[in-house]
C-alpha positions in Angstrom: 11.9 -51.9 6.6 14.0 -52.3 9.5 13.6 -49.0 11.5 15.8 -46.0 9.9 17.1 -43.6 12.5 17.3 -41.2 10.0 14.1 -39.5 10.8 13.1 -36.3 13.1 10.6 -38.3 15.0 8.1 -36.7 16.8 8.2 -34.5 19.9 7.3 -36.3 23.2 3.5 -36.3 24.0 1.1 -38.7 22.1 -0.3 -41.5 20.9 -2.8 -42.9 18.4 -6.1 -43.2 19.9 -6.7 -46.1 22.0 -3.3 -46.8 23.3 -2.3 -46.2 27.0 -1.9 -42.8 28.0 0.3 -44.1 31.1 3.0 -44.0 28.9 2.4 -40.6 27.8 2.0 -39.1 31.2 5.1 -40.4 32.0 7.0 -39.4 29.2 5.7 -35.9 29.6 6.3 -35.9 33.3 10.0 -36.4 32.6 10.7 -34.3 29.7 8.7 -31.3 30.7 9.6 -29.4 33.6 6.7 -28.4 36.0 6.8 -24.6 35.1 6.9 -25.6 31.5 3.3 -27.7 32.0 1.7 -25.0 34.6 0.5 -21.4 33.3 3.3 -19.8 34.7 3.9 -18.2 31.2 0.8 -16.1 32.7 -1.4 -13.1 30.8 0.7 -10.6 32.6 3.9 -12.1 31.4 3.0 -11.9 27.8 0.9 -8.9 27.7 -2.7 -8.6 26.2 -3.0 -10.6 22.7 -2.6 -8.7 19.7 -4.7 -10.0 16.4 -3.1 -11.8 13.7 -3.2 -9.1 10.3 -4.6 -10.2 7.7 -3.3 -11.7 4.7 -2.4 -10.4 1.5 -3.1 -11.5 -1.8 -1.7 -14.0 -4.5 1.0 -12.5 -6.1 1.1 -11.7 -9.8 0.9 -15.0 -11.9 -0.2 -17.1 -8.9 -3.8 -18.1 -8.6 -5.2 -18.4 -5.5 -6.7 -22.3 -5.0 -9.4 -20.8 -2.8 -10.8 -18.7 -5.4 -10.7 -21.8 -7.7 -14.1 -22.4 -8.8 -13.1 -26.3 -8.9 -11.9 -26.3 -5.6 -14.9 -24.2 -4.1 -16.6 -27.3 -2.8 -13.4 -27.9 0.0 -12.7 -24.1 0.5 -16.6 -23.5 1.3 -17.6 -26.7 3.1 -19.2 -26.0 6.4 -17.4 -27.9 9.2 -19.8 -29.9 11.8 -17.9 -30.0 15.1 -19.0 -32.5 17.9 -17.5 -32.9 21.4 -15.2 -35.6 22.0 -14.5 -35.8 25.6 -11.9 -33.3 28.3 -13.2 -30.0 26.4 -12.3 -30.9 23.1 -14.1 -31.1 19.4 -13.4 -33.1 16.7 -14.3 -32.8 13.2 -13.4 -34.2 9.4 -12.5 -32.4 6.2 -12.6 -33.2 3.0 -10.0 -33.0 0.9 -9.0 -34.3 -3.1 -7.1 -37.6 -2.5 -5.2 -36.2 -6.0 -4.7 -32.3 -5.9 -4.0 -32.3 -9.7 -7.6 -34.2 -10.1 -9.5 -32.4 -7.5 -13.1 -33.7 -9.3 -11.9 -37.6 -8.1 -11.9 -39.1 -5.1 -11.5 -37.4 -1.9 -10.1 -38.5 1.9 -11.0 -36.7 4.9 -9.0 -35.4 7.3 -9.4 -36.1 11.4 -9.2 -33.1 13.0 -9.3 -32.3 17.0 -9.2 -28.9 18.5 -9.5 -27.0 21.9 -11.3 -23.9 22.3 -9.3 -20.8 23.2 -10.5 -20.0 26.9 -10.1 -15.9 26.0 -10.1 -13.4 23.8 -9.6 -15.4 20.8 -7.2 -14.5 17.6 -7.8 -17.5 16.1 -6.6 -21.2 16.0 -3.0 -22.5 16.0 -2.4 -25.4 13.8 0.2 -27.5 15.2 1.9 -30.1 13.6 4.6 -32.3 16.0 6.6 -33.6 13.1 7.5 -37.6 12.2 6.5 -37.4 9.4 3.5 -39.8 10.0 2.8 -38.6 13.2 -1.3 -38.1 13.6 -1.4 -34.7 15.3 -4.9 -35.0 16.2 -3.8 -37.4 19.2 -0.9 -35.9 20.4 -2.5 -32.2 20.8 -5.2 -34.1 22.6 -1.8 -35.2 25.1 0.1 -31.9 24.5 -2.3 -29.3 24.5 -2.4 -28.7 28.6 1.4 -28.4 28.4 1.6 -24.8 26.1 1.4 -21.6 28.1 -1.8 -20.2 29.6 -1.7 -17.0 27.3 -1.7 -19.6 24.3 -4.4 -21.2 25.4 -6.4 -18.1 26.5 -5.8 -16.6 22.9 -6.1 -19.6 20.1 -7.9 -22.7 19.4 -5.3 -25.3 19.9 -6.1 -27.5 16.2 -4.1 -30.6 16.0 -4.8 -32.9 12.5 -3.8 -36.1 11.4 -1.7 -35.6 7.9 -2.7 -37.7 5.0 -1.7 -41.2 5.5 -1.9 -40.7 9.0 -3.9 -41.6 12.0 -7.3 -41.6 11.4 -6.6 -39.8 7.7 -6.7 -42.6 5.2 -3.7 -44.1 6.9 -0.7 -46.6 5.5 -1.4 -49.8 6.0 1.9 -52.4 5.5 2.5 -54.9 8.2 0.6 -56.5 11.0 2.3 -56.4 14.6 4.3 -59.4 14.5 5.8 -58.7 10.8 6.6 -55.6 12.2 8.0 -57.1 15.4 10.2 -59.0 12.9 11.0 -56.1 10.6 12.4 -53.7 13.0 14.3 -56.2 14.8 16.1 -56.9 11.7 19.6 -56.1 10.5 20.2 -53.0 9.6 23.7 -52.9 8.9 24.7 -55.9 6.7 28.1 -57.8 6.7 28.1 -60.2 3.2 26.4 -60.9 0.3 23.8 -63.2 1.8 22.8 -60.3 4.5 22.4 -58.0 1.9 20.2 -59.4 0.2 17.9 -60.5 2.8 18.0 -57.0 3.9 17.1 -55.3 0.4 14.3 -58.0 0.3 13.0 -56.9 3.6 12.9 -53.5 1.8 10.7 -54.4 -0.9 8.8 -56.6 1.1 7.5 -53.7 2.8 6.8 -51.7 0.1 4.7 -54.4 -1.8 2.9 -55.0 1.6 2.1 -51.0 1.4 0.9 -51.3 -2.0 -1.3 -54.5 -1.3 -2.7 -52.7 1.8 -2.9 -49.3 1.2 -4.3 -48.3 -2.0 -4.1 -45.3 -4.2 -3.4 -42.6 -1.6 -0.1 -44.2 -1.0 0.9 -42.6 -4.2 -0.3 -38.7 -2.5 1.0 -38.8 1.1 3.9 -36.3 0.1 4.6 -33.1 2.4 3.4 -30.6 -1.0 -0.2 -32.0 -1.2 -0.4 -32.0 2.8 0.3 -28.6 2.6 -2.4 -27.7 0.2 -4.6 -29.7 2.5 -3.9 -27.1 5.1 -4.8 -24.4 3.2 -8.1 -26.0 3.1 -7.9 -26.7 6.9 -7.1 -22.9 7.5 -9.8 -21.6 5.5 -12.6 -24.4 7.1 -11.5 -23.5 10.3 -12.7 -19.7 9.5 -9.2 -17.9 9.3 -7.6 -15.8 6.7 -4.2 -16.4 7.5 -2.6 -19.6 8.7 -1.1 -19.4 12.1 1.4 -22.5 12.7 3.4 -24.0 15.1 5.6 -27.2 13.3 8.2 -28.9 15.5 10.6 -31.5 13.3 9.7 -32.6 10.2 6.5 -30.3 10.8 9.5 -27.7 9.8 9.7 -29.1 6.5 6.1 -28.9 6.6 5.6 -25.6 7.4 8.3 -24.1 4.8 6.4 -25.6 2.2 3.1 -24.2 2.9 4.8 -21.1 3.0 6.4 -21.4 -0.1 3.2 -22.3 -1.7 1.0 -19.9 0.2 3.4 -16.4 1.1 0.4 -14.7 1.6 -1.5 -16.5 3.8 1.0 -17.4 6.2 0.2 -15.4 9.7 2.4 -15.8 12.6 4.6 -19.0 12.0 7.1 -21.2 14.3 9.3 -23.9 12.8 11.2 -25.4 15.6 13.7 -28.2 15.4 14.0 -27.1 11.6 14.8 -29.2 8.6 16.7 -27.9 5.8 14.8 -28.7 2.3 17.5 -27.7 0.1 19.1 -31.5 1.1 19.7 -34.4 -0.5 18.9 -37.4 0.9 22.6 -38.2 1.2 23.2 -35.1 2.7 20.0 -35.2 5.2 21.6 -38.4 6.3 25.0 -37.3 7.0 23.5 -34.5 8.9 21.3 -36.6 11.3 24.8 -38.7 11.4 26.7 -36.0 12.7 23.7 -34.9 15.2 23.3 -38.1 16.7 27.5 -38.3 16.7 27.6 -35.3 18.6 24.7 -36.2 21.1 26.2 -39.9 22.0 29.6 -37.8 22.6 27.9 -35.5 24.9 26.3 -38.4 27.0 29.1 -39.9 27.4 31.3 -37.1 28.7 28.2 -36.6 31.1 28.3 -40.1 32.0 31.7 -40.6 32.1 31.5 -37.7 35.2 29.2 -39.6 37.1 29.0 -42.5 39.9 28.0 -45.3 38.1 29.0 -44.8 34.5 29.5 -48.2 32.8 32.5 -46.7 30.8 35.9 -46.5 31.9 38.6 -43.8 30.2 38.1 -40.8 27.9 35.6 -39.9 25.9 36.8 -41.8 23.0 37.7 -45.3 25.2 34.1 -45.6 26.0 32.9 -44.6 22.3 34.9 -47.6 21.7 33.4 -49.6 24.4 30.2 -48.6 23.3 30.6 -49.6 19.7 31.6 -53.0 21.0 28.8 -53.6 22.5 26.8 -53.0 19.5 29.0 -55.2 17.7 29.0 -57.7 20.1 25.0 -57.6 19.7 25.2 -58.5 15.7 26.2 -61.9 16.6 24.7 -62.2 19.8 21.3 -60.8 20.4 20.8 -60.0 24.3 18.1 -61.5 26.0 15.7 -59.5 27.9 12.9 -60.1 30.9 10.2 -60.2 28.7 11.2 -63.1 26.5 12.2 -61.2 23.6 15.5 -60.7 21.9 17.3 -57.2 21.8 18.9 -57.4 18.7 21.7 -55.0 17.4 19.2 -52.9 15.6 17.0 -52.5 18.6 19.8 -51.7 20.4 20.8 -49.3 18.2 17.2 -47.6 18.1 17.4 -47.2 21.9 20.3 -46.0 22.0 19.2 -43.1 19.5 16.1 -42.8 21.5 17.7 -41.9 24.8 19.6 -39.1 22.9 16.2 -37.3 21.9 16.1 -35.7 25.9 19.0 -35.0 28.1 16.4 -36.5 30.8 16.5 -39.9 29.2 20.6 -40.1 29.6 20.6 -41.4 32.9 17.9 -44.7 31.9 20.5 -44.7 28.6 23.1 -45.5 31.4 20.8 -48.0 33.4 20.5 -50.0 29.7 24.0 -50.0 29.0 25.0 -51.2 32.4 22.3 -53.9 32.1 23.6 -54.7 28.6 27.0 -55.3 29.4 26.2 -57.9 32.4 24.1 -59.7 29.7 20.5 -58.1 30.0 19.2 -55.9 27.4 15.3 -55.5 28.8 16.1 -51.5 29.5 17.3 -50.8 26.2 14.9 -52.5 24.7 12.1 -50.6 26.3 13.4 -48.1 24.9 13.3 -49.0 21.7 10.1 -49.9 21.9 9.4 -45.7 22.9 10.9 -45.0 19.8 8.7 -47.8 17.6 5.5 -47.2 19.7 4.9 -50.7 20.7 2.5 -51.2 23.8 3.1 -54.2 26.4 0.4 -56.0 24.4 3.0 -55.9 21.4 0.9 -53.3 19.2 2.9 -50.8 17.4 1.9 -47.6 16.6 1.8 -46.3 12.8 4.4 -43.5 13.0 6.9 -45.1 11.2 5.1 -47.0 9.1 3.9 -44.3 7.7 7.5 -42.8 7.2 8.7 -44.3 4.3 6.0 -43.6 2.2 5.7 -40.0 3.1 9.8 -39.2 3.1 10.2 -41.3 0.1 7.7 -38.8 -2.0 9.7 -35.9 -0.5 13.1 -37.1 -1.1 14.7 -38.8 -3.7 17.2 -41.7 -3.2 20.8 -40.6 -3.6 22.4 -43.4 -5.6 21.8 -47.2 -6.0 21.7 -49.9 -3.3 25.3 -51.0 -3.3 26.3 -46.9 -3.3 24.2 -46.6 -0.3 25.5 -49.2 1.6 29.1 -48.1 0.5 28.3 -44.7 1.8 27.1 -46.4 5.3 30.0 -47.6 5.5 32.1 -44.6 5.6 29.5 -43.1 7.9 29.9 -45.8 10.4 33.4 -44.9 10.4 33.0 -41.1 10.6 29.9 -40.8 12.8 29.9 -43.2 15.3 28.2 -45.3 16.7 24.9 -45.1 14.8 26.4 -43.8 11.3 25.8 -46.5 9.1 22.6 -47.4 10.8 21.2 -43.8 9.8 23.1 -44.1 6.0 21.5 -47.4 5.2 17.9 -46.1 5.8 18.2 -44.4 2.2 17.8 -48.3 0.7 14.1 -47.9 1.6 13.9 -44.7 -1.0 16.1 -47.0 -3.5 13.6 -49.9 -3.7 10.3 -47.7 -3.1 8.0 -48.0 -6.4 6.9 -44.6 -6.4 9.2 -41.7 -7.6 9.8 -38.7 -5.4 7.6 -35.7 -6.1 8.9 -32.8 -3.8 12.6 -31.4 -4.9 14.8 -30.8 -2.5 15.3 -26.9 -3.2 15.8 -23.7 -1.3 12.6 -22.3 -0.3 12.2 -18.5 0.1 8.1 -17.9 0.7 8.9 -14.4 -0.9 6.1 -11.7 0.7 5.5 -13.7 3.7 4.8 -12.5 7.2 7.9 -13.2 9.8 8.7 -16.8 10.9 10.2 -18.1 13.8 13.0 -20.7 13.3 14.2 -22.2 16.5 17.5 -24.1 16.3 19.0 -26.3 19.5 22.6 -26.3 19.3 22.9 -30.0 19.6 19.7 -31.5 18.5 20.5 -35.1 17.0 17.7 -35.5 15.0 17.6 -31.7 13.2 21.1 -30.7 13.7 21.5 -26.8 14.5 23.3 -26.2 11.1 19.7 -26.8 9.0 18.0 -24.4 11.2 20.6 -21.9 10.3 20.6 -22.7 6.6 16.6 -22.8 6.8 16.7 -19.1 8.6 19.1 -17.9 5.9 16.6 -19.2 3.0 13.5 -18.4 3.8 13.0 -14.0 3.4 11.4 -13.1 6.3 12.6 -16.0 8.9 13.8 -14.4 12.4 16.7 -17.2 13.8 16.2 -18.0 17.6 18.9 -20.1 19.3 18.6 -22.6 22.5 21.7 -23.5 23.4 21.9 -27.2 24.9 20.9 -30.5 24.2 17.9 -32.6 22.8 15.5 -32.2 20.1 13.5 -28.9 19.4 12.8 -26.5 21.9 9.4 -25.2 22.6 8.1 -26.6 25.8 11.1 -28.5 26.9 11.7 -26.3 30.1 13.5 -23.2 28.3 11.7 -20.4 29.7 13.6 -18.1 27.8 12.5 -20.0 24.3 8.8 -20.5 25.6 8.5 -17.0 26.6 9.9 -15.6 22.8 7.2 -18.2 21.2 4.5 -17.3 23.1 5.1 -13.5 22.9 5.3 -13.6 19.1 2.0 -16.0 18.9 -0.1 -13.7 20.9 1.5 -10.2 20.5 3.2 -10.7 17.2 6.7 -9.6 18.9 9.3 -11.2 17.1 12.4 -12.5 19.0 15.6 -10.2 18.9 17.8 -10.6 16.1 20.3 -13.2 16.4 18.7 -14.2 20.2 20.2 -17.1 22.2 18.5 -18.6 25.2 21.3 -20.3 27.3 
């Protein structure tokens, strides 16, 4: 696989265990203003905690898995928590590999929590997106950035979803193979390049099958949603209180669909629309990144030192030219590696996730126009989670196995590549890179098991859906669509740039989310936070 840009990525703030914390700290400091990292959203601002209402009962025609004798050993398990430094506790929770055959093989989910510091309301399960991100290490790094009232009221709980982190992780290529894979040509121009591109996708899939085992067929989102209900029971909660960001909103929406009577207070931030086909998904992200790049170019042209000239359209043409030249002439970098066209596109995409990264993008493009790809390569390495020793994180490795079980491909390889040419013209400068990501699922050996459908979660407690108007990875239209589908949803809008909204420096959003999670007070109808 070359790294598809068609993914709602993780929120800033986490790495897998054993990776340097310096990069994490720097990224958190860059993206989270001091007010977001402090306890300024304190007890007096939020008010006294209000207990979360108990859930109801399974609706007619639905059997509660927690009451099924075949699942009693999972729902009734006792969790042994151990201290794991920094005030955190760690544990393992056992779930079936295949939920259709719970009496067969099992796997253990890695779970981490930071206990509530005050009047405890229960557990807040947190998923930062991906798909493929291990949430335990993310919560370890990011827990201190949540508001003081929230940390006082809830155990903050992160877990590695099946196939990620320390929960039976997917294994495919080694680091050197991944480096070559990510640098490969994502936009093939002729028959030979197409053949090489498609074979790289198939080789990745073969490697995943060879090195992962039976779990590979069971890393879909519905299976993970069922795991979440076991986690809820193991944590001792009658209902699930949840914050999911980015692809974590897709997971949260499916949990609500499968277990509406178990929904407590749920926040879905940077929403994914579960009704989209794979083609529509790619088109939405292509549009989102085009908007983000145009906003970046407009801002850049207003700044001294911008490497572009003329109008926004002129600047877009200049940027496209830079990408086109890198296709045949990769740029050297200070570390000795080359910045290929694919790595340049990946670095540019990374820079669109937060407006705070735009100055770094400008530095990188200025360098690149002078023949040096070092800064854009550094941004690409952030996206692919590559450290200074050439080790890659597992986020992107787990992406395709999960996404392709969740989304059936739209068309054949030839149809996807034809669509990529259309997207390249309609959604510059990344539309073609985004569209070719669907080739991964065309050649994936396992059939998708999660349908594209509207989710209603009828009977669920109120769910807050958050959308950012210029979110590149999860376009605002997706949040509006999800809020219209879920029967109990309340849409909260953030006006601005960047991916997701909570903990991103907007006090209006932060206060609305914290008040809902701590007090149960919903945002005002159609509330917009500038």
